[in-house]
C-alpha positions as CSV (number, residue, x, y, z in Angstrom):
1,M,-0.1,0.0,0.0
2,K,1.0,3.2,-0.7
3,M,1.6,6.1,2.3
4,A,0.3,9.7,1.6
5,T,3.1,12.1,1.2
6,S,3.0,14.6,4.3
7,E,4.6,17.9,4.8
8,L,4.6,20.5,6.9
9,S,3.1,23.9,6.3
10,M,3.5,27.1,8.7
11,G,0.4,29.2,8.9
12,P,0.0,32.4,8.5
13,L,1.2,34.7,11.5
14,I,-1.7,35.6,13.5
15,F,0.4,38.0,16.1
16,H,0.6,41.9,15.8
17,W,4.3,42.2,15.7
18,P,5.8,45.3,14.7
19,A,6.7,44.9,11.0
20,E,10.8,44.6,11.1
21,Q,9.8,41.9,13.8
22,K,7.9,39.9,11.5
23,R,10.1,39.9,8.6
24,D,13.1,39.0,10.7
25,F,10.6,36.0,11.9
26,W,9.8,35.0,8.3
27,F,13.6,35.2,7.1
28,R,14.5,33.0,10.1
29,M,12.0,30.3,8.5
30,A,13.3,31.0,5.1
31,D,16.7,30.5,6.6
32,E,16.0,27.7,9.5
33,A,12.7,25.8,9.3
34,P,12.2,22.8,8.0
35,V,8.9,23.6,6.7
36,D,7.6,22.6,2.9
37,T,5.1,25.7,2.6
38,V,4.4,28.9,4.0
39,Y,1.3,30.9,4.2
40,L,1.8,34.7,4.0
41,G,-0.3,37.5,4.0
42,E,-3.0,39.4,6.5
43,T,-5.7,37.5,7.8
44,I,-6.9,39.1,11.1
45,C,-7.3,42.7,10.2
46,S,-7.1,44.9,7.4
47,K,-5.9,48.0,9.2
48,R,-2.7,45.8,9.8
49,T,-1.7,45.5,6.1
50,P,0.1,49.1,5.4
51,F,2.3,48.2,8.0
52,F,3.7,44.9,6.5
53,D,2.5,44.3,3.3
54,D,3.3,46.8,1.6
55,P,7.2,47.3,2.6
56,H,7.9,43.6,3.4
57,L,5.6,41.1,2.0
58,S,7.3,40.6,-1.5
59,E,10.8,40.8,-0.1
60,V,9.5,37.8,2.1
61,A,8.2,35.9,-0.4
62,T,11.1,35.8,-2.5
63,R,13.3,34.7,0.4
64,L,11.2,31.9,1.3
65,Q,10.9,30.6,-2.5
66,R,15.0,30.9,-2.8
67,A,15.1,28.9,-0.1
68,G,12.8,26.1,-1.7
69,K,9.6,26.8,0.4
70,K,6.2,26.9,-1.5
71,V,4.3,30.0,-0.7
72,V,0.9,30.7,-0.2
73,W,-0.8,34.1,-0.1
74,S,-3.9,34.1,2.8
75,T,-6.8,35.9,2.4
76,L,-8.5,38.0,5.4
77,S,-10.8,35.9,7.3
78,E,-13.4,38.5,7.8
79,V,-14.3,40.8,5.3
80,M,-16.0,43.8,6.7
81,I,-15.9,47.3,4.5
82,K,-14.7,48.2,0.9
83,R,-11.1,48.5,1.9
84,D,-11.1,44.9,3.3
85,R,-13.0,43.5,-0.2
86,K,-10.3,45.3,-1.9
87,I,-7.7,43.5,-0.4
88,V,-8.9,40.5,-0.7
89,A,-9.6,40.8,-4.9
90,D,-6.3,42.0,-5.1
91,T,-4.8,38.8,-3.3
92,C,-6.9,36.8,-5.1
93,A,-5.8,38.5,-8.3
94,Q,-2.2,37.2,-8.1
95,E,-1.3,35.1,-10.6
96,D,2.4,34.4,-9.2
97,M,1.4,32.1,-6.5
98,A,-1.1,29.6,-4.7
99,V,-3.9,31.7,-3.0
100,E,-5.6,30.7,0.4
101,A,-9.4,32.0,0.5
102,N,-10.4,32.4,4.6
103,D,-13.4,34.3,3.9
104,A,-16.5,33.3,1.3
105,S,-15.7,36.3,-0.2
106,A,-12.4,35.1,-1.8
107,L,-14.4,32.4,-3.2
108,F,-16.1,34.9,-5.9
109,H,-12.8,36.2,-7.5
110,L,-10.8,32.6,-7.4
111,S,-14.2,30.3,-8.7
112,G,-12.8,28.6,-11.7
113,K,-8.8,28.8,-10.6
114,P,-6.9,26.7,-8.4
115,H,-6.6,27.7,-5.1
116,R,-6.5,26.7,-1.3
117,I,-9.4,26.9,1.4
118,G,-8.2,27.9,5.0
119,Q,-9.4,26.7,8.1
120,A,-11.3,30.0,8.9
121,L,-14.0,28.4,5.8
122,N,-15.7,25.6,7.6
123,V,-15.6,22.8,5.8
124,Y,-17.3,20.3,8.0
125,N,-19.1,17.6,5.6
126,E,-18.0,15.6,2.1
127,E,-20.7,17.7,0.5
128,T,-18.8,21.2,1.0
129,M,-15.6,19.3,-0.1
130,Q,-16.7,18.5,-3.1
131,F,-18.8,21.6,-3.8
132,L,-15.3,23.9,-3.4
133,T,-13.2,21.3,-5.3
134,S,-15.3,21.9,-8.6
135,K,-14.9,25.7,-7.9
136,G,-11.3,25.0,-7.9
137,A,-10.3,24.2,-4.7
138,T,-7.1,21.8,-4.9
139,H,-6.3,22.1,-0.8
140,F,-8.2,22.5,2.3
141,C,-6.8,23.2,6.1
142,L,-9.6,21.8,8.3
143,A,-11.0,23.6,10.8
144,P,-9.2,22.9,14.4
145,E,-12.6,21.9,16.4
146,L,-13.5,19.1,13.9
147,P,-13.7,15.2,16.0
148,Q,-11.6,12.8,14.7
149,D,-14.3,11.1,13.0
150,S,-14.8,13.8,10.9
151,L,-11.5,14.3,10.3
152,A,-11.3,10.4,9.1
153,V,-14.4,11.2,6.6
154,L,-13.3,14.1,5.3
155,S,-9.8,12.7,4.6
156,R,-11.1,9.7,2.7
157,S,-13.1,12.3,0.7
158,A,-10.0,14.4,0.1
159,K,-8.3,11.4,-1.4
160,R,-11.2,10.7,-3.2
161,L,-11.1,13.8,-5.0
162,G,-7.9,14.1,-5.3
163,V,-7.0,17.4,-3.5
164,G,-4.8,18.3,-0.3
165,L,-5.8,18.2,3.2
166,E,-4.4,19.9,6.4
167,V,-4.5,20.2,10.0
168,Q,-3.6,22.1,12.5
169,V,-1.1,20.5,15.0
170,F,0.4,22.7,16.8
171,G,-0.3,26.9,17.7
172,R,-2.8,29.3,18.7
173,V,-6.4,29.2,16.7
174,S,-7.1,32.8,16.9
C-alpha cells in the first residue's frame, strides 16, 4: 500500500508584531525551518496590512522561495468593509503563487481557478468539500474543532477527490 505524502506547512502569522520583527521571523523561517509550505498575508485585520504587506511581503516571499519553500498568499478571514473587499480582490488576483481563501468573499474571485481553502472557511462535510473542489479548490485546511471521526471522513473524501488536506497540529487558533 502506498503511503500518503506528508509535508509540514507554516500557517499565516496571526500576531500583531512590529513590521521588522515579523519580517525577521519569516527570514528565519526561510533560512532555518524545515517546512515545505509557508502561508503569507494578513488574515486577522486589514488595518495591519500597510505596516507589513506594503514594505516587506514581496521581499519575504522571494526569500522563502529561494530557500525552496512553497509560498501561498492568505486572504483576510473576516471581510467587513470596502477596503477589506479590495484587499481580498487584490490578493486573489495574484498569478505568481497559490491563494488561500479564508472568507467566502474570496471564492467569488477564485471560482474556476486553482486555490486553497483555509481553516476559517468551515468545511465540515463531504458535500462542501466536493462543491468547493468543483469550483477550483485543490487543498483544504480543516477547522481545528473537528472531531477525529469527521477528520477521518473528510480525509477519505479528500483522497477520493484528489485534493490536499491539512490539519493544525500546533499553535494558537486565534
